[in-house]
KEDO-69997 format. One record per residue (C-alpha): residue in one letter; z, x, y; chain. Coordinates in steps of 0.25 Angstrom, whole numbers. Each point is the difference from the previous one (the first is absolute). Example, Ala and Ser with C-alpha at 12.3 -4.5 7.8 and 13.67 -1.06 7.14 Angstrom:
BEGIN
('A'; (31; 49; -18); 'A')
('S'; (-2; 6; 14); 'A')
// end
This chain:
BEGIN
('M'; (0; 0; 0); 'A')
('S'; (-3; 5; 14); 'A')
('I'; (0; -4; 15); 'A')
('R'; (-12; 4; 9); 'A')
('V'; (4; 0; 15); 'A')
('R'; (-7; 1; 12); 'A')
('A'; (8; 0; 14); 'A')
('Q'; (-6; 1; 13); 'A')
('E'; (6; -1; 14); 'A')
('S'; (-7; -7; 12); 'A')
('N'; (7; -3; 13); 'A')
('G'; (15; 1; -6); 'A')
('V'; (-4; -8; -12); 'A')
('I'; (-1; 5; -14); 'A')
('N'; (-10; -7; -9); 'A')
('I'; (4; 2; -14); 'A')
('R'; (-8; -4; -12); 'A')
('A'; (4; 2; -14); 'A')
('L'; (-6; -3; -14); 'A')
('M'; (10; -1; -11); 'A')
('S'; (-4; 2; -14); 'A')
('H'; (8; -10; -9); 'A')
('D'; (-5; -10; -11); 'A')
('M'; (9; -11; 6); 'A')
('L'; (0; -9; -13); 'A')
('V'; (3; -14; 1); 'A')
('P'; (11; -7; -9); 'A')
('D'; (-11; -6; -9); 'A')
('D'; (-5; 15; -4); 'A')
('D'; (5; 7; -12); 'A')
('G'; (13; 6; 2); 'A')
('G'; (4; -9; 11); 'A')
('P'; (-1; 2; 15); 'A')
('H'; (-1; 14; 6); 'A')
('F'; (-2; 1; 15); 'A')
('I'; (4; 7; 12); 'A')
('E'; (13; -6; 7); 'A')
('T'; (3; 8; 12); 'A')
('V'; (-9; 8; 9); 'A')
('E'; (7; 9; 11); 'A')
('V'; (-8; 7; 11); 'A')
('A'; (8; 10; 8); 'A')
('R'; (-3; 9; 13); 'A')
('N'; (7; 13; 1); 'A')
('G'; (10; -4; -10); 'A')
('N'; (4; -14; 6); 'A')
('T'; (-4; -13; -7); 'A')
('A'; (-10; -7; 8); 'A')
('I'; (-4; -11; -9); 'A')
('T'; (5; -5; -14); 'A')
('A'; (-9; -10; -7); 'A')
('N'; (6; -9; -12); 'A')
('W'; (-13; -3; -9); 'A')
('N'; (-1; -8; -14); 'A')
('Y'; (-10; -2; -11); 'A')
('T'; (-9; -8; 10); 'A')
('V'; (-6; 13; 6); 'A')
('S'; (-13; 5; -5); 'A')
('R'; (-2; 12; -9); 'A')
('N'; (-1; 13; 8); 'A')
('P'; (6; -6; 12); 'A')
('F'; (-5; 5; 14); 'A')
('L'; (10; 0; 12); 'A')
('Q'; (-3; 1; 15); 'A')
('V'; (11; 1; 10); 'A')
('E'; (1; 5; 15); 'A')
('I'; (12; 7; 5); 'A')
('D'; (5; 7; 13); 'A')
('G'; (-2; 15; -1); 'A')
('S'; (-8; 12; 4); 'A')
('A'; (-9; 11; -7); 'A')
('G'; (8; 10; -7); 'A')
('D'; (10; -10; -6); 'A')
('T'; (3; -1; -14); 'A')
('V'; (-3; -14; -7); 'A')
('S'; (5; -2; -15); 'A')
('I'; (-3; -12; -9); 'A')
('S'; (7; -3; -12); 'A')
('W'; (1; -11; -10); 'A')
('T'; (9; -4; -12); 'A')
('D'; (-4; -11; -11); 'A')
('N'; (8; -10; -8); 'A')
('K'; (0; 10; -12); 'A')
('G'; (7; 11; 8); 'A')
('E'; (-13; 8; 2); 'A')
('S'; (-3; 6; 14); 'A')
('D'; (-10; 9; 8); 'A')
('S'; (1; 6; 14); 'A')
('T'; (-9; 8; 9); 'A')
('E'; (1; 6; 14); 'A')
('V'; (-11; 3; 10); 'A')
('E'; (0; 6; 15); 'A')
('V'; (-6; -9; 10); 'A')
('R'; (-13; 5; 6); 'A')
// end
Protein backbone atom coordinates (compact mmCIF):
# COMPACT_ATOMS: atom_id res chain seq x y z
CA UNK A 1 0.00 0.00 0.00
CA UNK A 2 1.17 3.48 -0.71
CA UNK A 3 0.24 7.14 -0.79
CA UNK A 4 1.19 9.45 -3.65
CA UNK A 5 1.08 13.13 -2.67
CA UNK A 6 1.51 16.43 -4.46
CA UNK A 7 1.49 19.66 -2.43
CA UNK A 8 1.77 23.06 -4.11
CA UNK A 9 1.49 26.55 -2.59
CA UNK A 10 -0.21 29.51 -4.22
CA UNK A 11 -1.03 32.80 -2.48
CA UNK A 12 -0.59 31.38 1.03
CA UNK A 13 -2.74 28.29 0.40
CA UNK A 14 -1.38 24.76 0.00
CA UNK A 15 -3.29 22.55 -2.45
CA UNK A 16 -2.79 18.92 -1.41
CA UNK A 17 -3.71 16.03 -3.67
CA UNK A 18 -3.26 12.46 -2.48
CA UNK A 19 -3.94 9.08 -4.08
CA UNK A 20 -4.11 6.24 -1.56
CA UNK A 21 -3.69 2.62 -2.58
CA UNK A 22 -6.25 0.49 -0.68
CA UNK A 23 -8.82 -2.16 -1.73
CA UNK A 24 -11.65 -0.67 0.39
CA UNK A 25 -13.62 -3.95 0.57
CA UNK A 26 -17.31 -3.74 1.42
CA UNK A 27 -19.09 -5.99 3.98
CA UNK A 28 -20.41 -8.34 1.25
CA UNK A 29 -16.89 -9.25 0.04
CA UNK A 30 -15.13 -12.40 1.26
CA UNK A 31 -13.38 -11.77 4.54
CA UNK A 32 -15.70 -8.96 5.56
CA UNK A 33 -15.15 -5.23 5.32
CA UNK A 34 -11.65 -3.78 5.03
CA UNK A 35 -11.57 -0.02 4.64
CA UNK A 36 -9.74 3.16 5.65
CA UNK A 37 -11.29 4.59 8.82
CA UNK A 38 -9.18 7.65 9.56
CA UNK A 39 -7.13 9.97 7.36
CA UNK A 40 -4.99 12.74 8.89
CA UNK A 41 -3.34 15.65 7.09
CA UNK A 42 -0.69 17.58 9.04
CA UNK A 43 1.40 20.66 8.26
CA UNK A 44 4.76 20.97 10.03
CA UNK A 45 3.69 18.30 12.54
CA UNK A 46 0.37 19.95 13.49
CA UNK A 47 -2.84 18.17 12.48
CA UNK A 48 -4.81 20.30 10.02
CA UNK A 49 -7.54 17.86 8.96
CA UNK A 50 -8.91 14.58 10.30
CA UNK A 51 -11.37 12.66 8.11
CA UNK A 52 -13.45 9.70 9.30
CA UNK A 53 -14.30 7.37 6.41
CA UNK A 54 -16.20 4.10 6.02
CA UNK A 55 -16.64 1.36 3.43
CA UNK A 56 -18.68 3.60 1.11
CA UNK A 57 -15.48 5.32 -0.10
CA UNK A 58 -14.21 3.94 -3.42
CA UNK A 59 -11.20 1.69 -3.97
CA UNK A 60 -7.88 3.60 -4.17
CA UNK A 61 -9.41 6.84 -2.85
CA UNK A 62 -8.32 10.30 -3.95
CA UNK A 63 -8.26 13.19 -1.48
CA UNK A 64 -7.86 16.88 -2.32
CA UNK A 65 -7.77 19.58 0.38
CA UNK A 66 -6.51 23.14 0.80
CA UNK A 67 -4.88 24.45 3.96
CA UNK A 68 -3.01 27.63 4.90
CA UNK A 69 0.76 27.45 4.52
CA UNK A 70 3.77 28.36 2.45
CA UNK A 71 6.40 26.82 0.20
CA UNK A 72 8.98 24.89 2.20
CA UNK A 73 6.44 23.62 4.75
CA UNK A 74 6.22 19.89 5.33
CA UNK A 75 2.90 18.12 4.73
CA UNK A 76 2.24 14.60 5.96
CA UNK A 77 -0.70 12.31 5.23
CA UNK A 78 -1.47 9.14 7.14
CA UNK A 79 -4.33 6.65 7.26
CA UNK A 80 -5.42 3.78 9.49
CA UNK A 81 -7.89 1.10 8.47
CA UNK A 82 -10.37 -1.02 10.42
CA UNK A 83 -7.94 -3.98 10.60
CA UNK A 84 -5.11 -1.94 12.16
CA UNK A 85 -3.05 -1.46 9.00
CA UNK A 86 -1.68 2.00 8.31
CA UNK A 87 0.44 4.02 5.94
CA UNK A 88 1.93 7.51 5.90
CA UNK A 89 4.09 9.76 3.80
CA UNK A 90 5.61 13.21 4.01
CA UNK A 91 6.41 15.78 1.29
CA UNK A 92 7.83 19.27 1.13
CA UNK A 93 5.53 21.93 -0.29
CA UNK A 94 6.69 23.50 -3.57
